[in-house]
C-alpha positions, 0 to 999 in steps of 0.5 A, a space after each residue: 323183656 319188653 323194656 329190653 326190646 323197647 329202644 331197638 324197636 324205636 331205633 328200627 322203626 325210625 331206620 324203616 320209616 324215615 326213607 320213605 317219608 323223606 322220598 314223600 317230602 322230596 316229591 311234594 316240594 319238587 313237584 311242578 303242581 299240587 292240588 289246590 295250589 292254584 289257589 295259593 298262586 292266584 292269591 300271591 301271583 298272576 301265575 307261577 311263583 318266580 324263583 328267588 335268589 338267596 337274598 330274596 329268599 331270606 328277605 321273604 323269610 324275615 318279613 314272614 317271621 316279623 309279621 307272625 311275631 307281631 301277631 302272636 305278641 298281641 294275642 299273648 299281650 291282650 288275651 284278656 280282651 280276646 274270646 275263649 278266656 273262661 278263666 279270665 286270664 290277664 295279658 302277659 307282661 310285655 317281656 314275657 309275651 316278646 320272649 313267648 312270641 320270639 320262642 315260638 316263631 323260632 321253633 323254640 317254644 320255650 315256656 317261661 310260664 304255665 300254659 294252663 294257668 297263664 294262657 287262654 284257649 284262644 292264645 293256645 289255639 289261634 296263637 301258638 299252634 299256627 306257629 307251631 306249623 309255620 316255624 316247622 314248615 320254615 325249617 323244611 323250606 330252608 332245607 329244600 332251598 339249600 338241597 336245590 342249590 347243591 345240585 345246581 350249576 351256574 345258577 342264582 335262583 333255587 326256589 320260592 319261599 312262599 311256595 316251599 312254605 305252603 308245600 311244607 305246611 299244607 301237604 307235609 305237617 298238616 296231614 301227618 299232624 291230623 293223623 297223629 291227633 287222631 291217634 292221641 285222641 284214641 289214647 285219651 288226650 283231651 280235645 275239649 271246649 268245655 268250661 273248666 271243672 270245679 272240684 274238691 281235691 284230696 285235701 278237701 279244697 277247691 280245685 280247678 281242672 282246666 281243659 282245652 284243645 290240647 290234642 291238636 297242639 300236641 301233635 304238631 308240637 311233637 311232629 314240628 319239633 316245637 315242644 311247647 306243651 298245653 300244660 305246664 308240666 308239658 307230656 308228663 301231665 296225664 291229660 297230655 300224655 295218659 298212656 304208655 302207647 300215647 307216650 310212644 306215639 309222641 316220643 316217635 313223633 319227635 324224631 322220625 320227620 327230622 330223620 326223614 329230612 336226611 333222606 329228603 336231602 339225599 333225594 333232591 341231591 340225588 346222593 341217597 348213599 351220602 345221606 345214609 352216611 349222614 343218617 348213620 352219624 347222627 344215629 351214633 351220637 344218638 345211641 351214644 347219648 341214650 346209653 350214657 343217660 341210661 347207664 347214669 340213671 340206672 346207677 343212680 336208681 334213687 333219683 326219682 324226684 321229678 319223674 313220672 312213675 307211670 313210665 319205665 327208666 327206659 321211656 323216660 331216658 329215651 325221651 330225654 335223649 331223644 328231645 335234646 337231639 331234636 330241638 323239641 324241648 318237650 318233656 315226660 319228666 323233669 330234666 332237673 331231677 336227673 343225675 349230673 351225668 345224664 343232665 350233661 349229656 342233654 346239655 351237650 347234645 344241644 351244644 352240638 347245635 341240635 344236629 342229632 336229627 335235630 329240628 325239622 329241617 334245621 337239623 339237616 341244614 345244621 349238619 350241612 355246615 359241618 359237612 362243608 367244614 369236614 370237606 374243607 379240613 379234609 382237603 387241607 390234610 390231603 393237599 386236595 382242592 376242598 370240593 363238595 358235590 363238585 363245587 369248590 369251597 373258598 373263603 366265602 363259604 368257610 367264613 359263613 360256615 364258621 359264623 354259623 357254627 360259632 355264633 350260637 356258641 358264643 351266645 351260650 357261653 356269654 349268656 351263661 357268664 353274664 347271667 352268673 354275675 347277675 346272680 339271676 334265675 338260678 336256685 342252685 348253688 355250686 356246679 349245678 347252678 352252672 348246669 341250670 344256666 348253661 342248660 338254659 342258654 343252650 336250650 335257647 341258642 339251640 331252639 330246643 325250649 326245654 329247661 332245667 326246672 330250677 332255673 327261673 327265667 321269667 325276669 327282664 334279663 331272663 326273657 330278653 337275653 334268652 330271646 336274643 339267644 333264640 333269634 341268633 341260634 335261628 337266623 344265624 344258622 339260616 343265613 349261613 346256610 342259605 349264603 353257603 348253599 347260594 354261593 355254591 349253587 353259582 358255581 360250575 359243577 365239576 366232574 367227579 374223579 378219583 382224586 375227589 373225596 368220597 361223600 358216601 364212605 365210612 371214612 367220611 362218616 368218621 371224619 364227620 363224627 370226629 369234626 363235630 366231636 372236636 369242634 364242639 369238645 374244644 368249645 364246651 368242655 371247660 364249662 362242662 367240666 366245671 358244671 355237670 362233670 364236677 357235680 358228678 364227681 362230687 356226688 360220688 363223694 356224697 356231696 349234693 347240691 
């Protein structure tokens, strides 16, 4: 009975909490002055931070990411010379260090390594954890910039990157993560600086049990939709996720802030009903995905390899659905162990561009591109001039919209094709091998970070090609949404009339849902048919891979 109520309770709590958190975020990000902020202003400016144009905002963001990436790369490459390395772990190879640095600055947290055996506590705490905060903060900042642009009229400046990032990090992410970390500590998640424990395993051989500051990283990895675990098996590890309560806390933390960003957008644009329409479009995709995964696993009850038996079928399948819907990438079971159809649903959710709630901030600004495309196509079908919030949509906006949608798609399909010909990384045969590769590039381009465990990415080609896909997946979308929103913000807002397309109706929600499904379906159905769909059909005939 409890398991039957688990999913409805999860959804109900998400619907209840998200609007209030979204209102709080909007208040913080649009406040005139906040406590302690004057210190930050004096550090960077002589007075209030000046508003920036889209290009200035993007330039600040790129400089910030570059500096953060360089610092993280140096920490990972030379961690053997840095403190808090009791296991004497050597520095990462340059290509793995570069891949990991790109991964964490882009909010992907792809891990081609095992955390407890290849990273020192210093690298985990001083290298990775700050980027978990900052990459998520950038997502919220960009969404805030886009939201302000939409409701501006004949203006070219819509906010300051450094102020938005400061507020997102210190007034939103930090206090929520601190609260979640305390809850996780209460459930037994480790937070320790003690030396590793030396003991004997059940086979009588010597065993080293690493400890470390895990709870602080786990809180922000979930809150910030990062997903990078302290341990190699992520939240399937009992030190990261020891109880059913810690499992629910972490799983709810994956989605509630991305869902709240929808209402942040609605509050700043003063269109709360429009925000609810967007929210329920995302929720419809999420529910359909979960039902597909759960039903497939229920009908393949023997697929228990790679799954944590401490958790029920609902807890495992709901986590898979949540983490691939939210560009999070954390796992409490190995996704390679799921039935082909369940794995295919996970792949497809990432292929959508991580907009089923998506990453913190990035899910909503990714959805913004589909909203623009929907309004444009609706206008063509009805003979009306396409408008969004009273702003006429022209060729400039559509070109950048299509660029933001299609650039990650190209990375997924081209990366998968080349990897097949190189015969690199995958361990399976037949359609499952294709699924392993397809999952990896969908995860990288969607800034998700999870993987099918059978795919080995730690090679020159894997590290560099996936790193490139992460960069394209992150920055192509950011550049597209900032330029589109900035262009709309510079236009005069026209008054709404009966001839305008309504943005807060069931019809509009249905159109958005359909456009997302059609655009992504046409792009990816052929390759999905050759991968997970074909494998599912062959398993029905008793053929396994």
